[in-house]
C-alpha positions in Angstrom: 43.1 -51.1 -56.4 45.1 -47.9 -56.3 45.1 -45.3 -59.1 48.7 -44.2 -59.6 47.9 -40.7 -60.6 44.5 -39.0 -61.0 46.2 -36.0 -62.7 47.5 -38.4 -65.4 43.9 -39.6 -66.0 42.9 -36.1 -67.0 45.8 -36.1 -69.6 44.6 -39.3 -71.3 46.4 -42.1 -69.5 46.3 -43.7 -66.1 47.6 -46.9 -64.4 46.2 -48.9 -61.4 48.1 -51.4 -59.3 47.9 -53.6 -56.2 50.2 -56.2 -54.6 50.1 -58.2 -51.5 51.2 -61.7 -50.3 49.0 -63.6 -52.8 47.9 -61.2 -55.5 49.6 -58.8 -57.9 47.3 -56.7 -60.2 47.8 -53.9 -62.7 45.6 -51.9 -65.1 46.6 -49.6 -67.9 44.4 -47.1 -69.8 45.5 -44.7 -72.6 43.7 -42.4 -75.0 45.1 -41.7 -78.4 43.5 -38.2 -78.2 43.1 -37.0 -74.6 39.4 -36.6 -73.7 38.2 -38.5 -76.8 39.2 -42.1 -76.1 36.5 -44.8 -76.5 38.1 -47.5 -74.3 36.5 -47.6 -70.9 38.8 -47.8 -67.9 39.9 -51.4 -67.2 38.0 -53.4 -64.6 39.8 -55.2 -61.8 37.8 -56.7 -58.9 38.6 -59.3 -56.3 36.4 -60.8 -53.7 38.7 -62.0 -50.9 36.3 -64.2 -48.9 35.8 -66.5 -51.8 39.0 -65.9 -53.8 37.1 -65.0 -56.9 37.8 -62.0 -59.2 37.0 -60.3 -62.4 39.3 -58.5 -64.9 37.9 -57.0 -68.0 38.4 -54.4 -70.8 35.9 -52.6 -73.1 36.7 -51.0 -76.4 34.0 -48.8 -77.9 33.7 -49.4 -81.7 34.4 -45.9 -83.0 33.8 -46.6 -86.7 30.2 -48.0 -86.3 29.4 -45.9 -83.2 30.7 -42.5 -84.3 27.3 -40.7 -84.0 26.9 -38.5 -80.9 24.8 -40.3 -78.3 25.2 -38.2 -75.2 26.3 -34.8 -73.9 28.1 -34.5 -70.6 27.0 -32.0 -68.0 29.9 -29.7 -69.1 28.6 -29.9 -72.7 31.2 -32.4 -74.0 29.6 -34.5 -76.8 30.1 -38.3 -76.4 29.9 -40.8 -79.2 27.9 -44.0 -79.1 31.1 -46.0 -78.8 32.2 -43.9 -75.8 28.9 -44.5 -74.0 28.7 -48.1 -75.0 32.0 -49.1 -73.5 31.2 -47.3 -70.2 27.7 -48.9 -70.0 29.2 -52.3 -70.6 31.8 -51.7 -67.9 29.3 -50.5 -65.3 27.0 -53.5 -66.1 29.8 -56.0 -65.7 31.0 -54.4 -62.4 27.5 -54.5 -60.9 26.9 -58.1 -62.1 30.1 -59.3 -60.5 29.5 -57.4 -57.2 26.0 -59.0 -57.0 27.0 -62.5 -57.8 30.6 -62.9 -56.4 29.7 -64.7 -53.2 27.4 -67.2 -54.9 29.8 -67.9 -57.7 32.7 -68.3 -55.3 31.0 -71.0 -53.3 29.4 -72.9 -56.2 31.5 -72.3 -59.3 30.1 -75.2 -61.3 26.5 -74.2 -60.6 26.7 -71.1 -62.8 27.2 -72.3 -66.4 24.9 -69.6 -67.6 27.2 -66.6 -67.0 27.3 -65.6 -70.6 23.5 -65.6 -71.0 22.9 -63.9 -67.7 25.4 -61.2 -68.4 24.2 -60.8 -72.0 20.6 -60.3 -70.9 21.7 -57.7 -68.3 23.9 -56.0 -70.8 21.0 -55.8 -73.4 18.7 -54.2 -70.8 21.4 -51.7 -69.8 22.0 -50.8 -73.5 18.3 -50.4 -74.1 17.9 -48.0 -71.3 20.9 -45.9 -72.5 19.9 -46.0 -76.2 20.1 -42.5 -77.6 16.8 -40.8 -78.5 18.2 -38.2 -80.9 18.2 -39.1 -84.6 21.5 -39.7 -86.4 22.5 -39.0 -90.0 24.7 -42.1 -90.0 23.1 -44.9 -92.0 24.2 -48.2 -93.4 24.8 -51.8 -92.4 27.9 -51.1 -90.3 26.2 -48.5 -88.1 25.5 -49.5 -84.5 24.1 -47.9 -81.4 26.4 -47.9 -78.4 28.7 -50.6 -79.9 31.6 -52.0 -77.8 33.8 -55.0 -77.5 34.4 -56.8 -74.2 36.9 -59.3 -72.9 36.6 -60.5 -69.3 38.0 -63.3 -67.2 36.1 -64.4 -64.1 38.4 -66.5 -62.0 38.5 -68.5 -58.8 41.5 -69.7 -56.9 41.0 -73.2 -55.5 43.9 -75.1 -53.9 46.7 -75.3 -56.4 44.7 -74.2 -59.4 42.8 -71.3 -60.7 39.6 -71.8 -62.7 38.8 -69.1 -65.2 35.8 -68.3 -67.4 36.4 -66.1 -70.4 33.4 -64.0 -71.5 33.8 -61.9 -74.6 32.2 -60.1 -77.6 34.2 -58.6 -80.5 37.9 -58.6 -80.8 39.2 -57.7 -77.4 41.1 -60.7 -76.0 41.7 -62.7 -72.8 44.9 -64.7 -72.1 46.7 -67.0 -69.8 50.4 -66.2 -69.2 52.7 -68.8 -67.7 56.5 -69.3 -67.5 56.3 -72.7 -69.2 53.9 -72.0 -72.1 54.0 -68.2 -72.5 51.0 -66.2 -73.7 48.0 -68.3 -74.7 44.7 -66.9 -76.0 41.6 -67.9 -74.1 39.2 -66.2 -76.6 38.7 -66.2 -80.4 37.9 -62.9 -82.1 34.4 -62.5 -83.6 35.7 -62.0 -87.1 35.6 -64.2 -90.1 39.4 -64.2 -90.3 40.7 -65.8 -87.1 44.4 -66.2 -87.9 46.2 -63.8 -85.6 48.9 -62.8 -88.0 46.4 -62.3 -90.9 44.3 -60.1 -88.5 47.3 -57.9 -87.9 47.8 -57.5 -91.6 44.1 -57.1 -92.6 42.2 -55.7 -89.6 39.0 -57.6 -90.5 35.6 -56.3 -89.5 33.8 -57.7 -86.4 30.8 -60.0 -86.8 29.5 -59.5 -83.3 29.7 -56.7 -80.8 27.7 -55.6 -77.8 25.2 -52.9 -78.9 21.8 -51.4 -78.3 20.1 -51.8 -81.6 20.7 -55.4 -82.7 21.0 -58.9 -81.2 24.4 -59.8 -79.9 26.0 -62.7 -78.0 28.6 -63.0 -75.3 30.6 -66.2 -75.7 32.0 -68.2 -72.8 34.9 -70.7 -72.4 36.3 -72.3 -69.3 40.0 -73.1 -68.5 41.7 -74.5 -65.4 45.4 -73.6 -64.9 47.9 -74.6 -62.3 49.2 -71.9 -59.9 51.0 -69.6 -60.1 50.0 -67.9 -63.3 49.0 -64.5 -64.8 45.6 -63.7 -66.4 45.4 -60.9 -68.9 42.7 -59.0 -70.8 43.5 -56.4 -73.4 41.9 -54.3 -76.2 43.4 -54.3 -79.6 45.4 -51.1 -78.9 47.8 -53.4 -77.1 48.1 -56.3 -79.5 46.8 -55.0 -82.8 49.8 -52.7 -83.7 52.7 -55.1 -83.2 54.8 -56.8 -85.9 54.0 -60.3 -84.9 51.5 -61.9 -82.5 54.5 -62.9 -80.3 55.4 -59.2 -79.8 52.6 -58.6 -77.3 54.1 -61.2 -75.0 57.5 -59.7 -75.6 56.2 -56.3 -74.5 54.6 -57.7 -71.3 57.7 -59.6 -70.3 60.3 -57.0 -71.2 58.5 -54.5 -69.0 58.1 -57.1 -66.2 61.8 -57.8 -66.2 62.6 -54.1 -65.8 59.9 -53.3 -63.2 60.5 -52.8 -59.5 57.0 -53.5 -58.4 53.4 -53.7 -59.7 53.1 -49.9 -60.1 56.3 -49.7 -62.1 55.2 -52.6 -64.3 51.9 -50.8 -65.1 53.6 -47.6 -65.8 56.3 -49.2 -68.0 53.5 -50.9 -70.0 51.7 -47.6 -70.4 54.9 -45.9 -71.7 55.5 -48.9 -74.0 52.1 -49.0 -75.6 51.9 -45.3 -76.2 55.1 -45.6 -78.2 53.7 -48.1 -80.8 49.9 -48.0 -80.9 47.7 -46.0 -83.1 44.6 -46.5 -81.0 43.3 -46.2 -77.5 44.6 -49.1 -75.4 43.6 -50.7 -72.1 44.8 -53.7 -70.2 43.9 -55.5 -67.0 46.0 -58.3 -65.5 46.2 -60.3 -62.3 49.0 -62.5 -61.1 47.7 -65.2 -58.8 49.8 -67.4 -56.5 53.1 -65.6 -56.4 54.7 -64.9 -53.0 55.6 -61.3 -54.0 56.6 -59.3 -57.0 60.2 -60.6 -57.0 58.9 -64.1 -57.2 56.7 -63.2 -60.2 59.5 -61.4 -62.0 62.0 -64.2 -61.3 59.6 -66.9 -62.5 59.5 -65.4 -66.0 63.1 -64.6 -66.4 63.9 -67.6 -68.5 60.7 -67.3 -70.6 61.6 -63.6 -71.2 65.0 -64.5 -72.6 63.6 -67.4 -74.7 60.7 -65.4 -76.3 62.9 -62.4 -77.0 65.6 -64.5 -78.5 63.2 -66.4 -80.7 60.7 -63.6 -81.7 62.4 -60.2 -81.4 64.7 -59.4 -84.3 68.2 -58.4 -83.3 71.1 -57.1 -85.4 71.0 -55.2 -88.7 67.7 -53.9 -90.0 65.9 -56.5 -92.2 64.9 -55.7 -95.8 61.1 -56.0 -96.5 61.4 -59.5 -98.0 63.6 -60.6 -95.2 61.2 -59.2 -92.6 58.1 -60.9 -94.2 60.0 -64.2 -94.2 61.1 -63.8 -90.6 57.6 -62.8 -89.5 56.1 -65.9 -91.1 58.7 -68.2 -89.4 58.0 -66.5 -86.1 54.3 -67.1 -86.3 54.7 -70.7 -87.5 56.8 -71.4 -84.4 54.7 -69.4 -81.9 51.2 -70.3 -83.1 50.8 -73.8 -81.7 51.4 -72.7 -78.1 49.4 -69.5 -78.5 46.4 -71.3 -79.9 46.4 -74.4 -77.7 43.7 -73.2 -75.3 41.8 -71.1 -77.8 38.1 -72.0 -78.3 37.4 -73.8 -81.6 36.5 -71.8 -84.6 32.8 -71.7 -85.4 31.6 -73.1 -88.7 32.8 -71.0 -91.6 35.6 -69.4 -89.6 38.9 -69.3 -91.5 42.0 -70.4 -89.5 
C-alpha cells in the first residue's frame, strides 16, 4: 500500500492507494485539528498467497477519553482516545499478520475471531493503561476508549466471504452496483435507526477500552464478485444530510477519479468539506479487472442514487427538506439494512 504524500500526513491528512489486476484499495485519514486527531490511520492488509485481507478503522472516543494518557518523546501530550485508537490498530495488525495463513486455508474453522481478537485487545489495553491519576470522573469516563470497524475477507472462486468485527459506532459496508451501500454492522447505541442517529448522535453502549469489560461483535456475509468492501469512522457518515449521502459521496468521487490514488484524494477533499470531526476510511474493491472496470460498473448506480437521493434544483425550505429527507430514508432504508445484523433485545429500530 503506497502513501500518497508523507508531507500531507504531517499537515493532518493523508491517503493511501493500491491497484493491480485483481485488487483496488484506498485509504483516507484526516484530522479536524492537525496533530490532535484521535482517529488512527486506516488499516489495509492483503495476504496474496491465500487471498485474504483485512481493512479496518479506529476512532478514539474523545469525549470519554479526553484525559492525557501519554506524552510523546517530543513532549506532545496524547489523550486516552488518541492512545486507544493506536493500540487497537497495532493489535489488529499483529493479529491478522499472525493468523492470515491459517485463516486463509481454513476459513470456517475460525468462528472465534471476535473472542480471540477481543482477548488480545484487552491485554494490549491493560499494558498501555495510564498510571497517572486523572481528574476526570463520572460514568462516561473511559481509559483508552476507541471504536473499531473491521472486515476480514477471503476471495474464493466467484465470491468473497467477509467477517465484520466491530465495537462502537464505526461501520463496515458492502458496496455493489446492484444493491448500493449495505451496512454489515449495527452501531452499539440504543438508537439504531441511521437517520435518527444523524439527528441525535446517541451515546455508545460499548467501546474498546482499558478499564471496563467490552465486546467485539462478529457477523459473516458472503457476496458475489466483483464488489467493494468499506470501513469508515463517523467523520465520514455522521455529518451528512441523509444516510444515502455517504454512498453519494463515494460514487460521485469514483465517477470523477482517474485511478485509485485520485479516488482516495477526491474522497479526502470531499470529507474535509463537510465533516466536523476526524475522519478515516479504508476500502478494497475485489474482482475488478482494473480501475476503469470498477468505475464503469458503478456508472448506472451513481446516476440512480444521485437522482433519487441528492436534491437538485431550488433550495428547499426547512419543512420541505425534512419531508424530502424522510422520503429519501424510507426508500433507501430497506436495501441499506438488508444485510445488517439484527438488533439486540431492547434496541430501537
